[in-house]
C-alpha positions as CSV (number, residue, x, y, z in Angstrom):
1,X,-118.1,-11.1,-47.9
2,X,-118.7,-14.5,-46.2
3,X,-116.6,-16.9,-44.9
4,X,-116.7,-19.2,-48.3
5,X,-116.3,-16.6,-50.3
6,X,-113.1,-15.3,-48.9
7,X,-111.6,-18.9,-48.1
8,X,-108.3,-18.4,-49.1
9,X,-107.4,-22.3,-47.8
10,X,-107.3,-24.0,-51.2
11,X,-103.9,-23.7,-51.8
12,X,-102.8,-24.4,-48.3
13,X,-100.6,-27.7,-47.0
14,X,-102.2,-27.3,-43.3
15,X,-100.4,-30.7,-41.5
16,X,-103.1,-30.3,-38.7
17,X,-106.9,-28.9,-39.7
18,X,-108.3,-26.2,-37.8
19,X,-111.7,-26.3,-38.2
20,X,-111.6,-22.2,-36.9
21,X,-108.6,-20.8,-39.3
22,X,-110.1,-18.6,-40.9
23,X,-111.7,-17.0,-37.8
24,X,-108.6,-17.7,-35.8
25,X,-106.5,-16.1,-38.5
26,X,-108.2,-12.9,-38.7
27,X,-108.4,-12.7,-34.7
28,X,-105.1,-13.0,-34.7
29,X,-103.9,-10.7,-37.4
30,X,-105.9,-8.3,-36.0
31,X,-104.6,-8.7,-32.7
32,X,-100.8,-8.6,-34.3
33,X,-101.8,-5.7,-35.9
34,X,-103.1,-3.8,-32.7
35,X,-99.4,-5.4,-30.9
36,X,-97.5,-3.5,-33.6
37,X,-99.5,0.2,-33.1
38,X,-99.1,-0.3,-29.2
39,X,-95.3,-0.6,-29.3
40,X,-95.4,2.2,-32.1
41,X,-97.5,4.6,-30.9
42,X,-98.9,6.2,-27.9
43,X,-102.6,6.9,-26.2
44,X,-104.0,9.3,-23.4
45,X,-103.8,7.7,-19.9
46,X,-107.9,7.7,-20.2
47,X,-107.5,5.1,-23.8
48,X,-104.8,2.7,-22.0
49,X,-106.8,2.5,-19.0
50,X,-109.7,1.2,-21.2
51,X,-107.3,-0.8,-23.6
52,X,-106.3,-2.6,-20.0
53,X,-109.9,-2.9,-19.2
54,X,-110.9,-4.6,-22.9
55,X,-107.7,-6.9,-22.5
56,X,-108.4,-8.3,-19.3
57,X,-112.1,-9.0,-20.0
58,X,-111.5,-11.1,-23.0
59,X,-108.4,-13.0,-21.3
60,X,-111.1,-13.9,-18.7
61,X,-113.2,-15.3,-21.5
62,X,-110.8,-17.0,-23.2
63,X,-108.9,-18.6,-19.9
64,X,-112.6,-19.9,-19.3
65,X,-112.3,-21.9,-22.1
66,X,-110.4,-25.6,-22.2
67,X,-106.7,-25.1,-23.5
68,X,-106.0,-27.0,-26.2
69,X,-103.0,-29.2,-26.3
70,X,-100.6,-29.8,-28.9
71,X,-101.0,-33.1,-31.1
72,X,-99.9,-35.5,-29.8
73,X,-99.0,-37.1,-32.9
74,X,-97.2,-34.4,-34.2
75,X,-93.6,-36.2,-34.4
76,X,-95.2,-39.6,-35.8
77,X,-97.1,-37.8,-38.6
78,X,-93.4,-36.0,-39.9
79,X,-92.7,-39.4,-41.3
80,X,-96.0,-40.2,-42.8
81,X,-97.4,-37.2,-44.3
82,X,-97.6,-36.1,-47.9
83,X,-95.1,-33.5,-48.9
84,X,-97.2,-30.1,-49.9
85,X,-97.5,-29.8,-53.8
86,X,-95.2,-27.1,-55.7
87,X,-96.3,-23.4,-55.1
88,X,-98.2,-24.4,-52.1
89,X,-98.8,-22.4,-48.9
90,X,-97.1,-24.6,-46.1
91,X,-98.8,-24.1,-42.7
92,X,-97.7,-27.2,-39.9
93,X,-100.3,-25.8,-37.5
94,X,-102.2,-22.6,-37.3
95,X,-100.7,-21.2,-34.5
96,X,-97.6,-22.6,-34.8
97,X,-94.7,-20.6,-33.3
98,X,-93.5,-17.6,-35.3
99,X,-95.2,-17.7,-38.2
100,X,-98.6,-19.5,-37.6
101,X,-101.3,-17.1,-38.9
102,X,-103.5,-18.0,-36.1
103,X,-101.0,-17.2,-33.6
104,X,-101.4,-12.9,-32.2
105,X,-97.5,-12.9,-31.0
106,X,-95.9,-14.4,-34.2
107,X,-95.1,-12.1,-37.6
108,X,-96.7,-12.0,-40.9
109,X,-95.7,-14.9,-42.9
110,X,-96.5,-16.6,-46.3
111,X,-94.7,-19.5,-46.9
112,X,-94.8,-21.7,-50.0
113,X,-92.9,-24.6,-51.5
114,X,-90.8,-23.3,-54.3
115,X,-89.8,-26.5,-55.8
116,X,-87.5,-28.2,-53.5
117,X,-87.0,-25.2,-51.3
118,X,-88.8,-22.7,-49.4
119,X,-89.8,-19.2,-50.3
120,X,-91.3,-17.3,-47.4
121,X,-92.2,-13.4,-47.6
122,X,-92.3,-12.0,-43.9
123,X,-93.0,-8.6,-42.5
124,X,-91.9,-7.5,-39.2
125,X,-93.9,-5.6,-37.5
126,X,-92.8,-2.8,-34.4
127,X,-93.2,-5.4,-31.8
128,X,-89.9,-6.4,-33.4
129,X,-87.8,-3.3,-33.4
130,X,-84.4,-3.2,-32.1
131,X,-82.5,-0.4,-33.5
132,X,-84.4,2.3,-35.2
133,X,-85.7,0.8,-38.4
134,X,-84.2,-2.6,-37.5
135,X,-85.7,-6.1,-36.7
136,X,-84.1,-7.3,-33.7
137,X,-81.4,-10.2,-34.4
138,X,-83.6,-12.6,-32.3
139,X,-86.5,-12.1,-34.7
140,X,-84.2,-12.4,-37.3
141,X,-82.6,-16.3,-36.2
142,X,-86.0,-17.5,-34.9
143,X,-87.9,-17.5,-38.9
144,X,-84.2,-18.8,-39.9
145,X,-85.0,-21.4,-37.7
146,X,-88.5,-21.6,-38.8
147,X,-88.3,-21.7,-42.6
148,X,-85.5,-23.7,-42.2
149,X,-87.8,-26.5,-40.7
150,X,-90.2,-26.2,-43.1
151,X,-87.7,-27.0,-45.7
152,X,-88.1,-30.2,-44.2
153,X,-91.5,-30.5,-44.6
154,X,-91.2,-29.4,-48.1
155,X,-88.4,-32.2,-49.1
156,X,-89.9,-35.0,-46.9
157,X,-87.3,-35.5,-44.0
158,X,-88.2,-35.2,-40.0
159,X,-85.1,-33.8,-39.2
160,X,-84.5,-31.1,-36.1
161,X,-81.9,-28.1,-35.6
162,X,-78.8,-29.4,-34.5
163,X,-76.5,-26.1,-35.3
164,X,-77.7,-22.5,-36.7
165,X,-75.2,-20.0,-38.4
166,X,-76.6,-16.7,-39.0
167,X,-73.9,-13.9,-40.8
168,X,-76.1,-10.5,-40.4
169,X,-74.6,-8.4,-43.4
170,X,-77.4,-6.0,-43.7
171,X,-80.0,-5.0,-41.3
172,X,-83.9,-6.4,-41.9
173,X,-86.2,-3.1,-42.3
174,X,-89.3,-3.3,-39.9
175,X,-92.7,-2.5,-41.8
176,X,-91.0,-3.9,-45.1
177,X,-91.6,-7.1,-46.3
178,X,-88.6,-9.5,-47.2
179,X,-87.9,-12.2,-48.4
180,X,-86.5,-15.7,-46.5
181,X,-85.2,-18.6,-49.2
182,X,-83.8,-21.7,-47.6
183,X,-82.4,-24.9,-49.7
184,X,-80.9,-28.3,-48.9
185,X,-77.1,-27.7,-50.0
186,X,-75.8,-31.4,-48.9
187,X,-76.3,-34.2,-47.1
188,X,-74.1,-37.1,-45.0
189,X,-76.0,-39.9,-44.0
190,X,-78.3,-38.3,-41.1
191,X,-77.0,-34.9,-41.4
192,X,-78.9,-32.2,-43.8
193,X,-76.6,-28.6,-44.6
194,X,-79.0,-26.3,-45.0
195,X,-78.3,-22.7,-46.8
196,X,-80.4,-19.7,-46.4
197,X,-80.9,-16.3,-47.7
198,X,-82.7,-13.1,-46.8
199,X,-83.3,-10.4,-49.5
200,X,-85.3,-6.9,-49.8
201,X,-88.7,-6.9,-51.8
202,X,-88.2,-6.3,-55.3
203,X,-92.3,-5.7,-56.6
204,X,-93.3,-8.9,-54.7
205,X,-90.1,-10.8,-55.4
206,X,-86.6,-11.4,-53.8
207,X,-84.8,-8.8,-55.2
208,X,-82.0,-11.6,-56.9
209,X,-79.6,-8.6,-58.0
210,X,-78.8,-6.9,-54.5
211,X,-76.6,-8.4,-52.0
212,X,-78.5,-10.4,-49.5
213,X,-79.2,-8.7,-45.8
214,X,-79.0,-12.2,-44.2
215,X,-77.0,-15.4,-45.4
216,X,-77.4,-18.5,-42.8
217,X,-76.5,-22.4,-42.3
218,X,-78.0,-24.8,-40.7
219,X,-77.0,-28.6,-39.8
220,X,-80.5,-30.8,-39.1
221,X,-80.0,-34.3,-38.2
222,X,-82.7,-37.5,-39.1
223,X,-83.1,-39.3,-36.3
224,X,-83.3,-43.1,-35.6
225,X,-87.0,-43.7,-35.9
226,X,-86.5,-46.5,-33.6
227,X,-85.7,-43.5,-31.2
228,X,-88.2,-40.8,-32.7
């Protein structure tokens, strides 16, 4: 299958285009799979030494290329970019922390606009396991904050996290998809209050009949444009 035939970017709202989006995303997905497999499984000393040599060679090749800095207009574009269309997958930049498909250190995330909400399907691999079968609470909080941040893109506000409260009601399972859903609960001046739930998967959709695994509330502040 060619890259054009497998081009899945037609419904993606990518704020910062990446000419290697598909190739980098595929490579990062393979590396995430490698990281999760490395944590979950054990191999022989000989195989570990071979894996180390391969990784060191790959790193040497990468580090010989020029580093790519974050876009200098990142903050300004939060005020000027159009809102994504309803149903579109939303990605700020391809290697965004935690949720970027081209970030090998992240998790498997598909985040979409759902009316004026954000709905995100998330799969945590073994690299994020803490207690047996459960995702580390810090990793969950990171995705809570990231999902709420994307809500700002969906509603067209350049607001930033001021406070985050997470209520861990149940453990989030490893290797099973869950759904993060965030929405604007209220606003007062430059203050936005955001709410979020994490729910189990039910045949490809959030299980609305079951109690949420996680509930969260965030306070976001819209900065004065003169000082941003």
